[in-house]
LUMBA-68804 format. One line per 10 residues: their letters; for each residue z, x, y of N, C-alpha, C, CB. Coordinates in Angstrom, 3 decimals. Atoms other than C-alpha are relative to their C-alpha. Glycine has a CB too. Layout:
a) Z/X/Y/Z/X/Y/Z/X/Y/Z/X/Y ~ ...
This chain:
mfartprltl) -0.834/0.949/0.687/9.847/1.981/10.161/0.469/0.594/-1.321/-0.747/-1.314/-0.225 ~ -0.610/-0.465/1.227/12.113/2.663/7.242/0.526/-1.204/-0.775/1.133/1.017/0.292 ~ -0.632/1.026/0.836/13.301/0.545/4.325/0.563/0.689/-1.233/-1.017/-1.135/-0.398 ~ -0.600/-0.508/1.234/15.549/1.210/1.376/0.183/-1.181/-0.936/1.368/0.731/0.272 ~ -0.156/1.016/1.033/15.421/-0.839/-1.815/0.949/0.584/-1.051/-1.398/-0.416/-0.634 ~ -0.906/-0.563/1.010/17.596/-0.442/-4.913/-0.473/1.328/-0.600/0.185/-0.994/-1.106 ~ 0.497/-1.224/0.638/15.308/2.315/-6.263/-0.898/0.855/0.871/-0.735/-0.352/-1.227 ~ 1.020/-0.669/-0.806/13.026/3.341/-3.410/0.417/0.153/1.453/-1.300/-0.762/-0.075 ~ -0.088/-0.157/-1.447/12.974/4.656/0.136/-1.422/0.007/0.538/0.774/1.312/0.400 ~ 1.290/0.046/-0.683/10.007/3.787/2.357/0.208/0.584/1.381/-0.577/-1.463/0.075
rpgwiedapa) -0.110/-0.605/-1.327/9.514/5.962/5.419/-1.362/0.510/0.430/1.041/1.148/0.007 ~ 1.262/-0.583/-0.466/6.721/7.255/7.627/-0.191/1.385/-0.614/-0.030/0.084/1.550 ~ 0.293/-1.335/0.495/4.995/10.354/6.338/0.079/1.019/1.116/-1.372/0.040/-0.649 ~ -0.084/-1.108/-0.936/5.613/13.660/8.059/-0.946/1.091/-0.473/1.459/0.532/0.123 ~ 0.958/-1.050/0.343/3.276/16.646/8.155/0.539/0.887/-1.123/-0.326/0.851/1.237 ~ -0.610/-0.801/1.068/5.740/18.491/5.898/-0.198/-0.635/-1.376/1.491/0.185/0.271 ~ 0.236/0.702/1.263/4.949/15.867/3.227/-1.396/0.255/-0.566/0.201/-1.486/0.195 ~ 1.406/-0.142/0.412/1.293/16.964/2.987/-0.173/0.559/-1.413/-0.722/0.893/0.974 ~ 0.200/-0.488/1.372/1.602/19.090/-0.187/0.424/-1.017/-1.064/0.772/1.289/-0.203 ~ -0.461/1.001/0.972/3.610/16.407/-2.016/-0.935/-1.204/-0.026/1.434/-0.454/0.332
laqaiaheav) 0.949/1.112/-0.058/1.215/13.687/-0.819/-1.275/0.355/-0.757/-0.328/-0.362/1.464 ~ 1.225/-0.415/0.688/-1.811/15.644/-2.021/0.205/0.023/-1.510/-0.451/1.384/0.491 ~ -0.279/-0.052/1.438/-0.181/16.195/-5.403/0.139/-1.406/-0.591/1.278/0.810/-0.266 ~ -0.248/1.346/0.526/0.860/12.535/-5.808/-1.263/-0.849/-0.064/1.034/-0.703/0.851 ~ 1.173/0.886/-0.075/-2.434/10.904/-4.788/-1.242/0.596/-0.666/-0.312/-0.317/1.453 ~ 1.217/-0.671/0.465/-4.913/13.484/-6.125/-0.236/-0.174/-1.497/0.069/1.473/0.329 ~ 0.358/0.355/1.373/-5.608/11.710/-9.402/-1.230/-0.886/0.100/1.191/-0.727/-0.764 ~ 1.232/0.776/-0.070/-9.091/10.372/-9.983/0.260/-1.487/-0.234/-1.008/0.520/-1.019 ~ -0.300/1.397/0.310/-7.614/7.168/-11.442/0.624/-0.733/1.187/0.933/-0.077/-1.198 ~ -0.583/0.604/-1.206/-5.762/6.558/-8.141/-1.066/-0.112/1.086/1.211/0.835/0.511
vmrlahvpwp) 0.931/-0.077/-1.125/-8.377/7.632/-5.609/-1.191/-0.941/-0.172/-0.493/1.426/0.169 ~ 1.152/0.881/0.234/-11.176/5.623/-7.224/0.321/-1.469/0.268/-0.490/0.156/-1.429 ~ -0.427/1.374/-0.282/-9.160/2.454/-6.479/0.228/-0.258/1.487/1.267/-0.309/-0.761 ~ -0.305/0.100/-1.426/-8.817/3.119/-2.741/-1.283/0.041/0.822/0.949/1.133/0.434 ~ 1.213/0.138/-0.811/-11.287/2.374/0.038/-0.385/1.274/0.744/0.181/-1.111/0.989 ~ 0.338/-1.044/-0.964/-11.064/5.334/2.412/0.380/1.410/-0.431/0.657/-0.298/1.289 ~ -0.517/-1.295/0.434/-9.653/8.209/0.357/-1.110/0.812/-0.672/1.195/-0.187/-0.965 ~ 1.052/-0.826/0.602/-11.976/11.122/-0.515/0.406/0.531/-1.379/-0.341/1.169/0.923 ~ -0.230/-0.675/1.281/-12.329/12.754/-3.906/-0.886/1.235/-0.046/-0.293/-0.953/-1.216 ~ -1.412/-0.250/0.278/-11.268/15.397/-4.522/0.850/-0.084/1.272/0.172/1.372/-0.652
ytvadaehfl) -0.937/0.145/-1.111/-8.173/14.982/-2.304/0.775/1.303/0.142/0.970/-1.211/-0.222 ~ -0.600/-1.313/-0.243/-6.779/18.145/-0.711/1.201/-0.103/0.935/-1.038/0.959/0.588 ~ -1.108/-0.058/-0.958/-3.750/19.201/1.319/-0.530/-0.239/1.413/0.734/1.370/-0.084 ~ 0.594/0.246/-1.326/-6.054/19.216/4.378/-0.248/-1.495/0.210/-1.328/0.787/0.159 ~ 0.167/1.455/-0.109/-6.908/15.553/3.656/1.341/-0.669/0.270/-0.633/-0.575/-1.286 ~ -1.337/0.560/-0.203/-3.185/14.781/3.448/0.478/0.267/1.422/0.997/0.588/-1.017 ~ -0.399/-0.325/-1.372/-2.525/16.582/6.742/-0.731/-0.884/1.000/-0.274/1.481/0.306 ~ 0.772/0.875/-0.887/-5.314/14.606/8.407/0.568/-1.420/-0.024/-1.492/-0.012/-0.413 ~ -0.558/1.350/0.120/-3.943/11.295/7.079/1.347/-0.102/0.716/0.159/-0.384/-1.482 ~ -1.339/0.046/-0.585/-0.395/12.122/8.175/-0.015/0.151/1.516/0.861/1.079/-0.606
smllgrgeaa) 0.087/-0.172/-1.456/-1.578/12.963/11.715/-0.635/-1.203/0.699/-0.797/1.253/0.324 ~ 0.672/1.160/-0.601/-3.374/9.632/12.248/1.008/-0.907/0.698/-0.774/-0.796/-1.073 ~ -0.834/0.937/-0.737/-1.957/7.235/14.815/-0.242/-1.410/-0.523/-0.286/0.080/1.519 ~ 0.108/1.391/0.433/-1.250/3.645/13.834/-0.230/-0.898/1.201/1.262/-0.439/-0.766 ~ 0.226/0.981/-1.047/-2.440/0.704/15.880/1.124/-1.026/0.054/-1.331/-0.696/-0.212 ~ -0.994/1.066/-0.159/-0.371/-2.215/17.100/-0.046/-0.919/-1.221/-0.254/-0.811/1.313 ~ -0.082/0.880/1.154/0.831/-4.313/14.179/-0.180/0.701/-1.330/-1.011/-1.063/0.123 ~ 0.202/-0.744/1.238/0.267/-1.553/11.638/1.264/0.761/-0.397/-1.174/0.970/0.148 ~ -1.099/-0.807/0.529/2.746/0.290/9.435/-0.522/0.755/-1.210/1.243/-0.885/-0.374 ~ 0.356/-0.789/1.183/2.362/3.039/6.854/1.229/0.776/-0.436/-1.202/0.965/0.290
clvfahdggt) -1.165/-0.695/0.531/5.080/4.410/4.616/-0.353/0.722/-1.286/1.150/-0.976/-0.239 ~ -0.003/-0.637/1.301/5.321/6.932/1.868/1.168/-0.596/-0.771/0.110/1.569/0.112 ~ -1.023/0.613/0.848/7.391/5.682/-1.061/0.611/1.094/-0.867/-0.600/-1.155/-0.883 ~ -0.735/-1.006/0.757/10.057/7.904/-2.599/0.960/-0.687/-0.959/0.764/0.955/0.946 ~ -0.974/0.490/0.981/11.990/7.156/-5.789/1.251/0.849/0.143/-0.568/0.058/-1.474 ~ -1.235/-0.774/-0.081/15.632/8.124/-5.584/0.773/-0.128/-1.306/0.867/-0.467/1.194 ~ -0.602/0.004/1.334/16.354/8.445/-9.295/0.449/1.418/-0.356/-1.004/-0.546/-1.064 ~ -0.504/-1.340/0.245/18.393/11.638/-9.269/-0.627/1.050/0.896/-0.222/0.367/-1.421 ~ 0.662/-0.903/-0.928/16.222/13.202/-6.581/-0.807/-0.825/0.969/-0.896/1.022/-0.739 ~ 0.889/0.716/-0.903/13.596/12.302/-4.060/-1.421/0.407/-0.350/0.331/0.304/1.505
tlvggvgvhg) 1.345/-0.285/0.469/10.146/12.116/-5.579/-0.986/-0.938/0.667/-0.086/-0.124/-1.526 ~ 1.053/0.822/-0.596/7.050/10.910/-3.725/-0.776/-0.666/-1.127/-0.950/0.854/0.911 ~ 0.654/0.745/1.083/5.646/8.156/-5.959/-1.165/-0.848/0.476/1.000/-0.881/-0.688 ~ 1.107/0.828/-0.461/3.209/6.307/-3.688/0.007/-0.212/1.491/0.030/-1.319/-0.683 ~ 0.105/0.369/-1.403/2.333/4.743/-0.390/-0.274/-1.482/0.121/-1.097/0.808/0.699 ~ 0.204/1.424/-0.252/2.282/1.260/1.099/-0.148/-0.186/1.502/1.184/-0.866/-0.569 ~ 0.188/0.204/-1.425/1.116/-0.079/4.429/-0.667/-1.310/0.328/-0.796/1.111/0.569 ~ 0.697/1.155/-0.566/-0.254/-2.842/6.609/-0.944/0.555/1.050/1.006/-1.072/0.615 ~ 1.017/-0.523/-0.913/-3.502/-2.075/8.416/-0.944/-1.116/0.413/-0.788/1.158/-0.653 ~ 0.971/0.974/-0.479/-6.003/-4.001/10.480/0.039/-0.103/1.507/0.253/-1.360/-0.623
sagafelgyw) 0.007/0.236/-1.437/-6.539/-5.438/13.938/-0.366/-1.446/0.276/-0.979/0.952/0.713 ~ 0.398/1.321/-0.502/-7.003/-8.641/15.913/0.336/-1.130/-0.966/-1.481/-0.014/0.286 ~ -0.445/1.096/0.846/-5.004/-10.848/13.586/-0.454/0.066/-1.437/-0.453/-1.255/0.570 ~ 0.472/-0.131/1.382/-6.698/-9.642/10.382/0.640/1.244/-0.614/-1.569/0.087/-0.063 ~ -0.746/-1.125/0.557/-4.112/-7.437/8.717/0.066/-0.111/-1.518/1.420/0.061/0.597 ~ 0.087/-0.046/1.455/-4.116/-6.339/5.099/1.056/0.937/-0.578/-1.399/0.444/-0.438 ~ -0.939/-0.833/0.740/-1.501/-4.995/2.686/-0.780/0.906/-0.943/1.022/-0.870/-0.785 ~ 0.595/-0.943/0.937/-2.511/-1.877/0.790/1.085/0.875/-0.602/-1.070/0.865/0.692 ~ -0.979/-0.852/0.663/-0.706/0.368/-1.664/-0.683/0.838/-1.066/1.131/-0.842/-0.617 ~ 0.430/-0.849/1.113/-1.159/3.129/-4.224/1.239/0.653/-0.588/-1.047/1.079/0.462
ftpaawgrgy) -1.101/-0.699/0.661/1.112/4.811/-6.749/-0.561/1.035/-0.963/0.922/-0.997/-0.747 ~ 0.417/-1.063/0.896/0.841/8.025/-8.719/0.135/-0.477/-1.448/0.836/1.284/0.242 ~ -0.030/0.515/1.372/0.162/7.502/-12.448/1.366/0.070/-0.687/-0.984/0.748/-0.819 ~ -1.324/-0.102/0.620/3.654/8.684/-13.471/0.920/-1.149/0.414/0.646/1.331/0.364 ~ -0.819/1.114/-0.496/5.053/5.727/-11.474/-0.513/-1.361/-0.462/0.049/0.030/1.514 ~ 0.576/1.276/0.425/2.817/3.053/-13.016/0.886/-0.672/-1.047/-1.419/0.210/-0.561 ~ -0.722/0.773/1.003/4.461/0.289/-15.024/1.503/-0.038/0.185/-0.298/0.539/-1.330 ~ -1.444/-0.048/-0.247/7.913/0.737/-13.460/0.461/-1.028/1.028/0.396/1.382/0.462 ~ -0.358/1.010/-0.989/7.802/-2.098/-10.922/0.098/0.516/1.420/1.284/-0.612/-0.371 ~ -0.101/-0.571/-1.341/7.644/0.242/-7.934/-0.944/-0.681/0.988/-0.293/1.487/-0.046
ateagramlg) 0.956/0.628/-0.923/4.543/-1.405/-6.444/0.533/-1.338/0.490/-1.372/-0.193/-0.682 ~ -0.562/1.292/-0.398/6.223/-4.815/-6.445/1.195/0.197/0.924/0.415/-0.816/-1.238 ~ -1.197/-0.254/-0.804/9.490/-3.433/-5.057/-0.367/0.508/1.397/0.910/1.017/-0.708 ~ 0.431/-0.530/-1.298/7.788/-1.443/-2.294/-0.793/-1.045/0.770/-0.844/1.272/-0.186 ~ 0.769/1.063/-0.650/5.400/-4.325/-1.571/0.899/-1.033/0.651/-0.911/-0.677/-1.003 ~ -0.946/0.965/-0.588/8.311/-6.723/-1.027/0.632/0.561/1.272/1.102/-0.366/-1.017 ~ -0.593/-0.623/-1.185/9.901/-4.262/1.376/-0.995/0.020/1.157/0.469/1.429/-0.320 ~ 1.009/-0.043/-1.057/6.641/-3.870/3.315/-0.282/-1.399/0.534/-1.297/0.641/-0.517 ~ 0.186/1.371/-0.489/6.163/-7.653/3.473/1.134/-0.386/0.938/-0.078/-0.995/-1.178 ~ -1.128/0.260/-0.894/9.641/-7.869/4.982/-0.192/0.648/1.357/1.286/0.494/-0.623
marhalghra) 0.264/-0.679/-1.271/8.710/-5.305/7.626/-1.132/-0.687/0.750/-0.344/1.480/-0.237 ~ 1.143/0.663/-0.638/5.396/-7.051/8.282/0.424/-1.294/0.671/-1.102/-0.281/-1.026 ~ -0.424/1.294/-0.546/7.091/-10.383/8.845/1.042/0.163/1.100/0.560/-0.882/-1.111 ~ -1.148/-0.014/-0.907/10.338/-9.465/10.546/-0.086/1.059/1.096/1.248/0.214/-0.787 ~ 0.086/-1.051/-1.017/9.529/-6.221/12.406/-1.322/-0.034/0.756/0.183/1.363/-0.642 ~ 1.319/-0.002/-0.639/5.801/-6.555/13.095/-0.439/-1.384/0.455/-1.028/0.563/-0.948 ~ 0.303/1.358/-0.445/5.737/-10.346/13.533/-1.212/-0.649/-0.643/-0.195/0.007/1.444 ~ 1.156/0.611/0.670/2.912/-11.086/11.088/0.402/-1.309/-0.672/-0.601/0.971/-1.041 ~ -0.225/1.287/0.663/2.637/-14.639/9.806/-0.819/-0.118/-1.278/-0.342/-1.150/0.945 ~ 0.856/0.019/1.190/-0.025/-13.913/7.189/-0.588/1.387/-0.213/-1.133/-1.062/0.139
lasghqldnp) 0.674/-1.246/0.354/-1.586/-10.978/5.375/-1.064/-0.293/-1.041/1.008/1.055/-0.526 ~ 1.010/0.032/1.050/-4.642/-10.449/3.240/0.215/1.219/-0.884/-1.453/-0.026/0.595 ~ 0.032/-1.174/0.859/-5.100/-8.048/0.358/-1.114/-0.202/-1.009/1.374/0.236/-0.708 ~ 1.028/0.117/1.018/-7.399/-7.431/-2.546/0.126/1.109/-1.014/-1.379/0.016/0.626 ~ 0.034/-1.051/1.010/-8.045/-5.413/-5.659/-1.390/0.068/-0.603/1.061/-0.246/-1.097 ~ 1.280/-0.163/0.674/-11.095/-3.985/-7.327/0.053/-0.769/-1.318/-0.328/1.512/-0.238 ~ 0.027/0.837/1.198/-12.184/-6.200/-10.207/0.381/0.769/-1.261/-1.372/-0.606/-0.173 ~ -0.369/-0.780/1.181/-11.685/-3.348/-12.670/1.432/0.537/0.068/-0.965/1.153/-0.172 ~ -1.408/-0.369/-0.121/-8.019/-3.033/-11.605/0.869/-1.264/-0.005/0.242/0.827/1.295 ~ -0.757/1.253/0.030/-6.359/-6.285/-12.750/1.503/0.183/0.174/-0.259/-0.707/-1.289
asgrvlrklg) -1.435/-0.228/-0.177/-2.877/-4.698/-12.696/0.398/-0.190/1.461/0.387/1.412/-0.478 ~ -0.288/0.183/-1.421/-3.049/-4.665/-8.896/0.029/-1.482/0.363/-1.041/0.734/0.856 ~ -0.025/1.446/-0.220/-3.843/-8.380/-8.938/1.307/-0.621/-0.461/-1.161/-0.660/-0.717 ~ -1.294/0.513/0.476/-0.689/-9.008/-10.975/1.099/0.322/1.007/0.353/0.600/-1.385 ~ -0.976/-0.362/-1.035/1.343/-7.131/-8.350/-0.119/-0.957/1.181/-0.208/1.467/0.469 ~ 0.196/0.888/-1.152/-0.181/-9.225/-5.559/0.547/-1.396/-0.280/-1.490/-0.083/0.364 ~ -0.518/1.335/0.330/0.641/-12.483/-7.351/1.527/0.000/-0.035/-0.558/-0.475/-1.357 ~ -1.465/-0.095/-0.002/4.252/-11.328/-7.896/0.545/0.004/1.425/0.458/1.267/-0.743 ~ -0.423/-0.066/-1.404/4.446/-10.725/-4.137/-0.237/-1.307/0.750/-0.730/1.122/0.705 ~ 0.253/1.280/-0.656/3.333/-14.291/-3.368/-1.401/-0.162/0.543/0.957/-0.184/1.100
fvptgrverr) 1.392/0.129/-0.426/-0.333/-13.622/-2.652/-0.712/-0.988/-0.917/-0.720/1.383/-0.010 ~ 0.764/1.013/0.724/-2.756/-16.336/-3.719/-1.472/0.416/0.013/0.194/-1.427/0.635 ~ 1.431/-0.322/0.005/-6.327/-15.635/-4.868/-0.777/-0.961/0.893/-0.557/-0.045/-1.434 ~ 0.822/0.849/-0.870/-8.866/-16.916/-2.340/-1.198/-0.571/-0.744/-0.477/0.789/1.215 ~ 1.188/0.413/0.735/-11.553/-17.349/-4.989/-1.260/0.733/0.428/-0.204/-1.466/0.161 ~ 1.158/-0.757/-0.488/-13.828/-14.935/-3.118/0.012/1.424/-0.554/-0.015/0.029/1.543 ~ 0.191/-1.401/0.372/-15.181/-11.610/-4.303/-0.907/0.610/1.058/-0.614/0.152/-1.455 ~ 0.771/-0.678/-1.043/-16.415/-9.189/-1.628/-0.415/1.376/-0.488/0.816/0.113/1.310 ~ 0.414/-1.381/0.258/-18.338/-5.950/-1.859/0.548/0.858/1.136/-1.576/0.129/-0.113 ~ -0.603/-0.892/-0.979/-16.414/-3.184/-0.112/-0.271/1.446/-0.392/1.516/-0.258/0.120
acrargcdve) 0.256/-1.422/0.223/-16.988/0.522/0.289/1.181/0.662/-0.703/-0.287/0.708/1.331 ~ -0.989/-0.870/0.634/-15.129/2.985/-1.909/-0.501/1.426/0.200/0.204/-0.346/-1.545 ~ 0.460/-1.343/-0.370/-15.450/6.470/-0.427/-0.044/0.949/-1.204/0.908/0.581/1.081 ~ -0.058/-0.924/1.133/-14.402/8.309/-3.594/-1.101/-0.277/-1.020/1.360/-0.086/-0.675 ~ 1.066/0.351/0.945/-16.925/6.422/-5.741/-1.381/0.172/0.626/0.174/-1.440/-0.486 ~ 1.273/-0.144/-0.690/-19.623/6.736/-3.102/-0.877/-1.233/-0.079/-0.738/1.159/-0.552 ~ 0.769/1.242/0.096/-20.654/3.106/-3.450/0.905/-1.186/0.337/-0.615/-0.165/-1.422 ~ -0.765/1.227/-0.180/-19.584/-0.471/-2.838/0.519/-0.465/-1.354/-0.865/-1.104/0.670 ~ -0.601/0.553/1.212/-17.288/-2.123/-5.376/0.370/-1.454/0.258/1.252/0.823/-0.438 ~ -0.394/1.400/-0.135/-16.394/-5.749/-6.043/1.515/-0.096/0.081/-0.536/-0.844/-1.182
vatyacdltd) -1.423/0.142/-0.278/-12.987/-6.752/-4.682/0.354/-1.480/0.028/0.380/0.687/1.341 ~ -0.544/1.357/-0.048/-11.103/-9.978/-5.414/0.957/-0.074/1.179/0.722/-0.384/-1.344 ~ -0.811/0.101/-1.215/-9.465/-11.186/-2.190/1.158/-0.977/-0.193/-0.869/-0.439/1.188 ~ -1.237/0.773/0.085/-5.979/-12.652/-1.746/0.525/-0.256/1.408/1.066/0.740/-0.862 ~ -0.644/0.313/-1.276/-3.961/-14.231/1.072/1.469/-0.308/-0.251/-0.704/-1.198/0.707 ~ -1.431/0.288/0.090/-0.236/-14.518/1.709/0.467/-0.563/1.336/0.814/1.279/-0.382 ~ -0.597/0.633/-1.173/1.367/-16.919/4.182/1.452/0.450/0.048/-0.121/-1.578/-0.051 ~ -1.349/-0.552/-0.072/4.492/-15.022/5.217/1.026/-1.006/0.493/0.010/1.202/0.894 ~ -0.948/1.036/-0.417/6.027/-18.222/6.605/0.329/-0.940/-1.153/-0.563/-0.796/1.182 ~ -0.206/0.834/1.183/5.856/-19.864/3.153/1.228/0.502/-0.755/-1.259/0.010/-0.921
aacdpprmaa) -1.206/-0.379/0.732/9.149/-19.883/1.239/-0.334/0.738/-1.295/0.837/-1.236/-0.307 ~ 0.400/-0.677/1.233/7.261/-18.738/-1.890/-0.320/1.466/0.250/-1.206/-0.697/-0.619 ~ 0.331/-1.379/-0.367/6.376/-15.547/-0.035/0.991/0.464/1.053/-1.471/0.117/0.526 ~ -1.039/-0.308/-0.974/9.695/-14.996/1.732/0.630/1.347/-0.320/1.072/-1.105/0.025 ~ -0.556/-1.318/0.269/10.367/-11.259/1.732/1.365/0.151/0.659/-0.953/1.094/0.490 ~ -1.315/-0.220/-0.603/13.872/-10.011/2.463/-0.124/0.701/1.343/0.889/0.819/-0.936 ~ -0.037/-0.747/-1.256/14.801/-8.727/5.889/0.279/1.462/-0.317/1.078/-0.578/0.974 ~ -0.161/-1.430/0.218/14.525/-4.961/6.050/0.255/0.683/1.333/-1.243/0.602/-0.698 ~ -0.226/-0.783/-1.208/15.621/-2.313/8.510/-1.334/0.455/0.558/0.915/1.210/-0.285 ~ 1.260/-0.431/-0.620/12.894/-1.469/11.001/0.242/1.240/0.825/-0.606/-1.117/0.876
């Protein structure tokens, strides 16, 4: 699936993207916020990630800014199974504070609803990452009031995660239609 927003292009990752992916994600401040990503992150890790097959109902896109060039700035996706799908995203530190996570998240919600047929998604953020919670609320996610302990591979331990839900059929969480 592909999507283009005013400032971003979302597309599947290709094996040729491995060096750029490794460079963009290989920041301790990024990796420590993600569940399954190792630290340190290498080109071999990027190649492995890019070769993984997606399951039914899943989508994964690299996010490129098209501000005078094409720069890999992050990733966004929907993962899960059996009706329990979750939105996830990450952005390289140079892209923080520019609204890219919200813009890419809206595009992915559109794909999740209109191309993948999802009616609801979950998400969450580590308690020590409140900026991610602000992004989720901008996207129409609502805090569930629950905190769960989840594994963080890079930290080597469980971390506390605030959980959120988004009803994609709700007008308050109505993402635009995107090309699939």
